[in-house]
C-alpha positions as CSV (number, residue, x, y, z in Angstrom):
1,X,229.2,85.8,73.4
2,X,232.7,87.0,73.8
3,X,234.8,85.1,76.3
4,X,236.3,86.8,79.2
5,X,240.1,86.3,79.4
6,X,241.4,84.8,82.6
7,X,245.1,85.6,83.0
8,X,246.9,83.0,84.9
9,X,250.7,83.0,85.4
10,X,252.8,80.2,86.7
11,X,256.6,79.6,86.7
12,X,257.7,77.1,84.1
13,X,261.3,76.9,83.1
14,X,261.8,80.5,84.1
15,X,258.9,81.6,81.8
16,X,255.5,82.7,82.6
17,X,252.7,80.7,81.0
18,X,249.6,82.5,80.1
19,X,246.4,80.6,79.5
20,X,243.1,81.9,78.1
21,X,239.9,80.5,79.5
22,X,237.1,79.4,77.2
23,X,233.6,80.7,77.4
24,X,230.9,78.2,78.5
25,X,227.8,78.5,76.4
26,X,224.8,79.6,78.5
27,X,221.7,77.5,78.4
28,X,218.7,79.4,76.9
29,X,216.4,81.0,79.3
30,X,213.3,79.1,80.3
31,X,211.2,81.9,79.0
32,X,212.6,81.4,75.5
33,X,211.9,77.7,75.6
34,X,208.4,78.3,76.6
35,X,207.9,80.9,73.9
36,X,209.2,78.5,71.3
37,X,206.8,75.8,72.4
38,X,203.9,78.2,72.4
39,X,204.6,79.3,68.8
40,X,203.8,75.8,67.5
41,X,200.5,75.5,65.8
42,X,198.2,73.0,67.5
43,X,195.0,71.3,66.5
44,X,193.2,73.1,69.3
45,X,194.2,76.4,71.0
46,X,195.8,75.6,74.3
47,X,196.2,71.9,73.6
48,X,199.4,70.2,74.7
49,X,201.1,67.8,72.2
50,X,202.0,64.3,73.4
51,X,205.7,63.5,73.8
52,X,205.9,61.3,70.7
53,X,204.7,64.2,68.5
54,X,207.5,66.7,68.5
55,X,206.4,68.7,65.5
56,X,209.0,67.2,63.1
57,X,206.4,65.4,60.9
58,X,204.5,67.2,58.1
59,X,201.1,68.1,59.3
60,X,201.9,67.3,63.0
61,X,199.5,69.5,65.1
62,X,199.8,67.4,68.2
63,X,196.6,65.4,67.7
64,X,196.7,61.8,68.9
65,X,194.0,61.4,71.6
66,X,194.2,57.6,71.5
67,X,198.0,57.4,71.7
68,X,198.2,55.3,68.5
69,X,201.7,56.7,67.7
70,X,203.5,56.0,70.9
71,X,205.4,53.1,69.3
72,X,208.0,54.7,66.9
73,X,207.8,51.8,64.4
74,X,204.0,52.0,64.3
75,X,204.1,55.8,64.0
76,X,206.2,55.5,60.8
77,X,203.7,53.0,59.4
78,X,200.7,55.3,60.3
79,X,202.4,58.3,58.7
80,X,202.8,56.4,55.4
81,X,199.3,54.8,55.7
82,X,197.7,58.3,56.2
83,X,199.5,59.6,53.1
84,X,198.4,56.6,51.0
85,X,194.8,56.8,52.1
86,X,194.8,60.5,51.5
87,X,196.1,60.0,48.0
88,X,193.3,57.5,47.2
89,X,190.7,59.9,48.7
90,X,192.0,62.9,46.6
91,X,191.7,60.8,43.4
92,X,188.2,59.5,44.5
93,X,186.8,63.0,45.4
94,X,188.1,64.5,42.1
95,X,186.7,61.6,40.1
96,X,183.3,61.8,41.8
97,X,183.0,65.6,41.2
98,X,184.2,65.3,37.6
99,X,181.9,62.5,36.6
100,X,178.9,64.2,38.1
101,X,179.7,67.6,36.7
102,X,180.2,66.2,33.2
103,X,177.1,64.0,33.4
104,X,179.1,60.9,32.8
105,X,178.0,59.4,36.1
106,X,175.5,61.5,38.0
107,X,175.3,58.9,40.8
108,X,178.8,57.8,41.4
109,X,177.8,55.1,43.9
110,X,176.0,53.1,41.1
111,X,178.9,53.2,38.7
112,X,180.7,50.1,39.9
113,X,177.5,48.1,40.0
114,X,176.4,49.2,36.5
115,X,179.8,48.7,34.9
116,X,180.2,45.3,36.6
117,X,177.3,43.9,34.6
118,X,179.4,43.6,31.5
119,X,182.3,41.9,33.2
120,X,182.4,38.6,35.1
121,X,183.0,39.2,38.8
122,X,185.5,36.3,39.3
123,X,187.7,37.7,36.5
124,X,187.7,41.2,38.1
125,X,188.6,39.7,41.4
126,X,191.5,37.7,39.9
127,X,192.9,40.8,38.1
128,X,192.7,42.9,41.2
129,X,194.4,40.2,43.3
130,X,197.3,39.8,40.9
131,X,197.9,43.4,39.9
132,X,197.2,45.1,43.2
133,X,198.8,42.3,45.2
134,X,202.0,42.7,43.3
135,X,202.0,46.5,43.6
136,X,201.2,46.4,47.3
137,X,203.9,43.7,48.0
138,X,206.5,45.9,46.3
139,X,205.3,48.9,48.3
140,X,205.6,47.0,51.6
141,X,209.1,45.7,50.7
142,X,210.2,49.3,49.9
143,X,208.8,50.6,53.1
144,X,210.7,48.0,55.2
145,X,213.9,49.0,53.4
146,X,213.6,52.8,53.2
147,X,210.8,53.7,55.6
148,X,209.0,55.4,52.7
149,X,206.1,54.1,50.6
150,X,206.3,54.3,46.9
151,X,205.6,52.6,43.6
152,X,207.5,49.5,42.4
153,X,211.2,50.3,43.0
154,X,210.8,54.1,43.6
155,X,210.7,55.0,47.3
156,X,209.4,57.6,47.5
157,X,207.7,57.9,44.2
158,X,208.5,61.4,42.9
159,X,208.8,61.4,39.1
160,X,208.2,65.2,38.9
161,X,210.8,66.1,41.5
162,X,208.4,67.9,43.7
163,X,209.4,66.3,47.0
164,X,209.9,69.1,49.6
165,X,208.8,70.0,53.1
166,X,206.2,72.5,51.8
167,X,204.7,70.0,49.3
168,X,204.6,67.3,52.0
169,X,202.6,69.6,54.2
170,X,200.2,70.6,51.4
171,X,199.7,66.9,50.5
172,X,198.8,65.8,54.0
173,X,196.4,68.7,54.5
174,X,194.6,68.1,51.2
175,X,194.6,64.4,51.8
176,X,192.9,64.9,55.2
177,X,190.3,67.2,53.6
178,X,189.7,64.6,50.9
179,X,189.2,61.8,53.3
180,X,186.6,63.9,55.2
181,X,185.0,64.9,52.0
182,X,184.7,61.2,50.8
183,X,183.1,60.3,54.1
184,X,180.6,63.1,53.6
185,X,179.9,62.0,50.0
186,X,179.3,58.5,51.3
187,X,176.9,59.6,54.0
188,X,175.0,61.8,51.5
189,X,174.7,58.9,49.1
190,X,173.2,56.8,51.9
191,X,170.8,59.4,53.1
192,X,169.7,61.2,49.9
193,X,170.6,58.7,47.1
194,X,172.1,61.7,45.2
195,X,175.6,62.9,44.3
196,X,177.4,65.8,46.1
197,X,176.7,68.4,43.4
198,X,173.0,67.5,43.3
199,X,172.8,67.8,47.0
200,X,174.6,71.1,47.0
201,X,172.2,72.5,44.4
202,X,169.2,71.3,46.3
203,X,170.5,72.9,49.5
204,X,171.3,76.2,47.9
205,X,167.8,76.4,46.3
206,X,166.0,75.7,49.6
207,X,168.5,75.8,52.5
208,X,165.8,75.7,55.3
209,X,164.1,72.6,54.1
210,X,167.1,70.8,52.5
211,X,169.9,70.5,55.0
212,X,171.6,67.9,57.2
213,X,168.9,68.0,59.9
214,X,166.0,67.4,57.5
215,X,168.0,64.8,55.5
216,X,168.6,62.8,58.7
217,X,164.9,63.0,59.7
218,X,164.0,61.6,56.3
219,X,166.4,58.7,56.5
220,X,163.9,56.0,57.4
221,X,161.8,57.1,54.4
222,X,164.8,57.1,52.1
223,X,165.9,53.6,53.2
224,X,162.5,52.2,52.7
225,X,162.5,53.1,49.0
């Protein structure tokens, strides 16, 4: 906005002094602020985001009904924890589908039990404690120093150079979907004693008799087997 010149004359050593006023920036209209807030994508149409979720985080759709992120330090930890669990879930879901599709492990929930018969359990626990304990300790130390989780001394861990805002959003979305999918796979394994692809095939062949309702009704019979 161009400033309006205010001409002011005063006597100073026989000369006239001319000063030019500066323009004061005008605050944005309230309607513009409301419009900007309404453009934000929310988890539910018409929902209002809590104050601690301002939309700056990847995948922030204003969902925190329990107020778990009101503490800024805890919010940083929860952000990294969600990404970490999402990554584990994406690997787990991909592994479950791959092993069932290839016939390597039609029932994924039995793989650990069957494979564990060839290895002493105390040795497996010791290896897990040493290897994973070291990796998790390094991850915690890196988080405290940088605010980012990573692997060993890389925080964040990005060997392919793909770190960007768009990739961060895609990762968190796919991670959330994978976590939901893994919960679904686990419930299916409990109720039907079958893998997700077998359950999908059974449902598609007879959708009216093989669905979530009939599976739940048959749960007592399945558990008794």
